[in-house]
N, C-alpha and C positions, 0 to 999 in steps of 0.2 A: 680543685684550683679555679676558679670562676675568672674568664678574662674580663681584664677592667672595660667600662664601657670606650676610654681614650688611651688607644696604645699606646699612649708616651705615657701613662701612669705603669708603673714597675716599684710599686709601694714599700718592696723591703729590700730595692737593691742595693742601700747605703748599707742596712744591718745585717743584711744575709749575703755573700759573696759566694760564689761557685767556684772560686779559684784561692788558692793560697800563693801567695809570691814567697815561692823559696827560694835562698841562695846557693844557684849551681853553680859549677865550675868552668870556667871559658876558658878554650883551646886557644891554642899560638894563634891558628888560621881563623876563627870565631871574633876574637881580638882587634887584630887587625883588619877584618872586614869589616867590623862597628867603626872601628874611628876611619878607615878609607870610605866605605861606601853608604855607611849610615846618616852623612846630611844630602845624598843624593835621595836617598830611596824609604828615609824614614819620614812619615811624615810627623812634627807636634799634634799633641791634643788641642782642638780647640772649638769650643761652641760654636761654629761657625760651618754652614754648611758648604760641602767638598763642589768645587767646581770639577769634575772627573775630567773635562777636557783640559784645562789647566795643568790637573796634577799631574796627568801620565803626557800631555803633552803630544795625543792620540786618540783617535777616535776607535769608536769599539765598546760592545756590551760590556758590564762588569759584574763581575763574582766577587763576592765578599765571603774570605774564609773568616771563621771564629777559631782561635785556638788552634795554631797551623803546627804546634810543639816544635819539631827540629826543622822541618818545612824540605821532608824530603817528597814528602806528596804532593805540595803547593807549586813549587817547583818542576816537577815532571809533567804534571798540568800546565802550570806556564808555558812551557818548553813544546807541549805538545799542541798549545791553543793560541799560536800570537798573535790571533786576528782579534783575542778578548784580553782584557785588564784584570785583575787581582788585586784586589787591597785585603792582606792579611792584619788581621788585627792578634796580637799576644801579649800576656804579660811580661814572662819568661825574658830577660836579656840574654840567655846563650841560645835560648831558639831563634832571638831575632839576629843573632851572630851569624847562626848556623845559616839562618835563609840567607843571608847577607852574602856570606860566602856562595852558595850558591848561583846567586843573584851574578855574583862576580864569575863564577866557573862558566857558567853556562851562556855568559851573557844576555842575563833575560834585561826586556826593557821594558815590560808590560807588567811588573809587580811593585806595587806600594807596600809599607808596611806602618801602622799607628801601633805603638807601646801602650795600650791604655786600657783600660776595663770596654768590655764590647758593650755594654748596656747603654753607658753614655757617648760611644761614639756612634751606634746607634743615633740614639738620642736624636744626639745636636750636628753630628759629622755628614749623614745621611738621609738626603731627600725623601719624603714620603715616594714611593713608585717608580725607584729609581734602579735597582738592581734586579740584575738579568736571572741571578743565582745568590744561593747561601751554601753554603759548606761547612758543616760541623764535623768534624769526622773524630770519633773516638774521646768524645769529653769524661772529664771525671763521673766517673759513675758513683762516685760517693756511695761505696756500698752499703755501710751498716744504716739502718732503719731509722737514725736517730741525726743520720746528716741526710735522707733524702732532697731534705728542703732547700740543698747546696745546689741540688743539681741543676744545670743551668735550660735544660727540657723542659717549661712548666709553661703553664696556659697564656701568664702573661709576657711571658718575654717571646714565644711564639707569634702571640696577634701582633709586638712589635715588630718583628721579622716581616711578618707578612702583610705589615703596611707598608715596609720598606723594598717591597716585590714588587715588579710591577707585573698587569696582567699576564698571566701566561709562564712568568719567572719561576723557578723551583727550586725549593728547599730540599738540600738531601743532608742527609743525616745519616753517622754508620757508627755502630756500635757492637763490642764484643764480649756484653754482659747482656745476658737476656733478662732477668728483671728491668733494666733499664729499657732495652729494646722495647719490651710491654709496655712501659710506663709513657716511651718516645709515640706509640703507634696509637697507643688513646690519647694522647693531649695533641697530638696532630690531629686527628683524625676528630676531634673536636674543636678544631677553628673552623669558624663558618667561611673564611676567606680561601682555603686553601680544601684542594680533593686529591684523594690520592691518586698515582701513576699505576698502581699495579692493584693487585688482589691480598693487602696485606704487607707484608716485606717484599721489597724490589730485588731481582738481580742485581749482583753489582756493575752499575756502569760500564765500559770499558776505559772511560777517561778516569777512573780513580786508581791510581795502581796501587798494586800488593807491597804493603809494606814489610820489611824483614820480621816484626816480632809479630804480623798478623800471619804472613806465610808459614813461619814457627809453626805457631798456633791451630793453623789447620791441618798442621802434618799431624799435629797431636790430638785433631778430632776436637777442637775448640771452634764453637760457632762464630760466625761475622752475620750482621742483619743490617742490610741497608732500606734505609726510607726514603724513598722521593715523592715528596708531595711538590703541584703546582696551586700556584693563584689562580684564582675562577677569573675567566674572562668573562665582565658582566655581557 
C-alpha cells in the first residue's frame, strides 16, 4: 500500500476497521473504577486538538499508546516513568476499566485515556509533531489472509503516526506473530520520515515489561519481535 501524500488521508478508515468491538465482561473492580475514576482520567473524544499541559496538569513528554488491552503494561511503564505523560487509546470498555483500576491502585497521575478509534484521535486530537513516542504492543494480527487489510500497521496509518511524532520521537511496535512482524518491518522501513534504530528487529527495551501471556509463550519457545523506529531529525 502506498502512503498518501497527505498523512491525514486514511481512505479506508471508515469502511475497514482494525478492531471489532466485543462485549466483554466487566469485573466489579473494573466497574467501580470506571464509575469513580472515569470522570477524571477518561477524556471525551472531540475533534479538537488536545492541550497536553491543561489535560495532564503537568509538564513532560507525551507517549501515545494504541490498544492497551487490559492496561498492565501501560500502568507498569507509567509507574516507572512518572515524569512522562501517557495517553492510552482503547475501544474496549473492560480494558478501560482495568487500566483505571491500575491507576487507582498505583496512584498514577500521569495517565489519561480516550475510548475511541485511534485513527480519529490521531487525526483530530493530536497536533503534528507533538508526541515523544508511540507504543503499539501486540495489535490484533488478523491471521487469515482475507483479513490482512484490517491490520493496524499499514502505510497510510504509519504516515499519520510519523506526522504526529516530534523529530527524534520513537515508534515502538511489538508482536508475537512472525508474519505480522515481517509486514511491520517492511511498512515501517518504507516510511520516509522514519529510520530503524536497529538492524532489523530490536532487542526488547527495558521499559517494556513482559506480560504473563508473553512470558508463558517465550517459555514454550514462541517468539516476540520488537520494532523501534525513530523519526528523522531534519
